[in-house]
C-alpha positions in Angstrom: 0.0 0.0 0.0 1.6 3.3 -1.1 1.6 6.2 1.4 0.6 9.6 0.2 3.3 12.2 1.1 4.5 15.6 -0.2 7.4 14.8 -2.5 8.5 18.5 -2.7 8.9 18.7 1.1 11.1 15.5 1.2 13.3 16.9 -1.7 13.5 20.2 0.0 14.7 18.6 3.2 17.5 16.9 1.2 18.4 20.2 -0.6 18.5 22.1 2.6 21.0 19.7 4.1 23.5 19.2 1.2 25.9 21.8 2.6 26.6 19.5 5.5 28.2 16.9 3.3 31.8 16.0 4.0 33.5 15.2 0.8 37.1 16.5 0.7 38.2 13.7 -1.5 35.6 13.1 -4.2 34.1 16.6 -3.9 30.8 14.9 -4.8 28.3 16.1 -2.1 25.1 14.0 -1.6 22.2 14.6 0.8 19.2 12.3 1.4 15.9 12.7 3.3 14.0 9.7 4.3 10.3 9.5 5.3 9.4 6.9 7.8 5.9 5.3 8.4 5.6 7.4 11.6 5.6 10.5 9.4 9.0 11.7 10.5 11.7 12.9 8.1 15.4 12.2 8.8 18.3 13.6 6.8 21.8 12.4 6.2 24.8 13.4 4.0 27.8 11.5 2.7 30.8 11.6 5.0 34.1 10.6 3.5 37.2 9.4 5.3 40.9 9.3 4.4 40.5 5.5 4.8 38.0 5.3 2.0 35.8 2.3 3.2 35.3 4.1 6.5 33.0 6.6 4.9 29.2 6.5 4.5 26.6 7.4 1.9 23.9 10.0 2.6 21.1 7.4 2.2 22.5 5.0 4.7 23.4 7.9 7.1 19.7 9.1 7.0 18.2 5.6 7.3 20.5 4.6 10.2 19.6 7.9 12.0 15.9 7.1 11.5 16.3 3.5 12.7 18.3 4.7 15.7 15.3 6.8 16.7 12.6 4.3 16.1 13.4 0.8 14.9 9.7 -0.2 14.5 9.0 2.4 11.8 9.2 1.4 8.1 10.8 3.2 5.2 8.3 4.9 3.0 10.4 7.2 0.8 13.9 8.4 0.1 14.8 11.7 -1.7 18.4 12.0 -2.9 20.2 15.0 -4.3 23.8 15.4 -5.2 26.5 16.9 -7.3 30.1 18.2 -7.6 30.8 20.4 -4.7 27.1 20.4 -4.0 26.1 21.9 -7.3 23.3 19.7 -8.6 23.4 19.1 -12.3 21.9 15.7 -12.7 19.8 13.1 -10.9 21.7 11.2 -8.3 20.8 7.5 -8.0 21.6 5.5 -4.9 24.5 3.0 -5.0 23.9 -0.7 -4.8 24.8 -0.9 -1.1 22.3 1.8 -0.3 19.6 0.0 -2.3 20.2 -3.1 -0.3 20.0 -1.2 3.0 16.7 0.4 1.9 15.4 -3.1 1.1 16.0 -4.1 4.8 13.5 -1.6 6.1 10.4 -1.9 4.0 8.6 -3.5 1.1 10.5 -2.7 -2.1 7.2 -2.4 -4.1 6.2 0.3 -1.6 9.4 2.3 -1.0 9.5 5.4 -3.3 13.0 6.5 -4.4 13.2 10.1 -5.6 16.2 11.5 -7.5 16.0 15.2 -7.5 17.5 18.1 -9.3 15.0 20.5 -7.6 11.6 20.3 -6.0 10.2 20.7 -9.6 12.6 18.4 -11.5 12.9 14.9 -10.2 12.6 11.2 -11.2 10.7 8.7 -9.1 10.9 4.9 -9.0 10.1 2.2 -6.6 12.9 0.3 -4.9 11.7 -2.8 -6.7 12.4 -1.1 -10.0 15.9 -0.1 -8.8 16.7 -3.4 -7.2 14.9 -6.3 -9.0 14.8 -9.7 -7.6 16.2 -8.5 -4.3 17.2 -10.4 -1.2 15.7 -9.4 2.0 14.9 -10.3 5.6 11.9 -12.4 4.5 14.3 -14.9 3.0 15.8 -15.6 6.4 12.6 -16.6 8.2 
């Protein structure tokens, strides 16, 4: 069951937070805003590290923040924005690891992934479209 929500507000939350990205190596700033089933929005940014694997993507940062606050809430939607030095020129799709993390916290048919250039210019897909034939917690029951 899809949840009705304001896409522009979710994208704006991501846009408002992009200046907090820490990307001194790639200079590619990413911000994400996630909407949880309790109606709350959480944001996150990419945080790089000199030891490259120690960094984290914006999407996972936001999702982990949300789960730390309420592990019973489900993921409804994710808005992602990003670009070189925070200048958004194109749609920013989530990496494979972030797609898999999204899969952990909701039904892939019901999770909306929004890749935005602005609140007026964005692409929207379900997680199932971005991660077909996915493996999730239901396989381990």
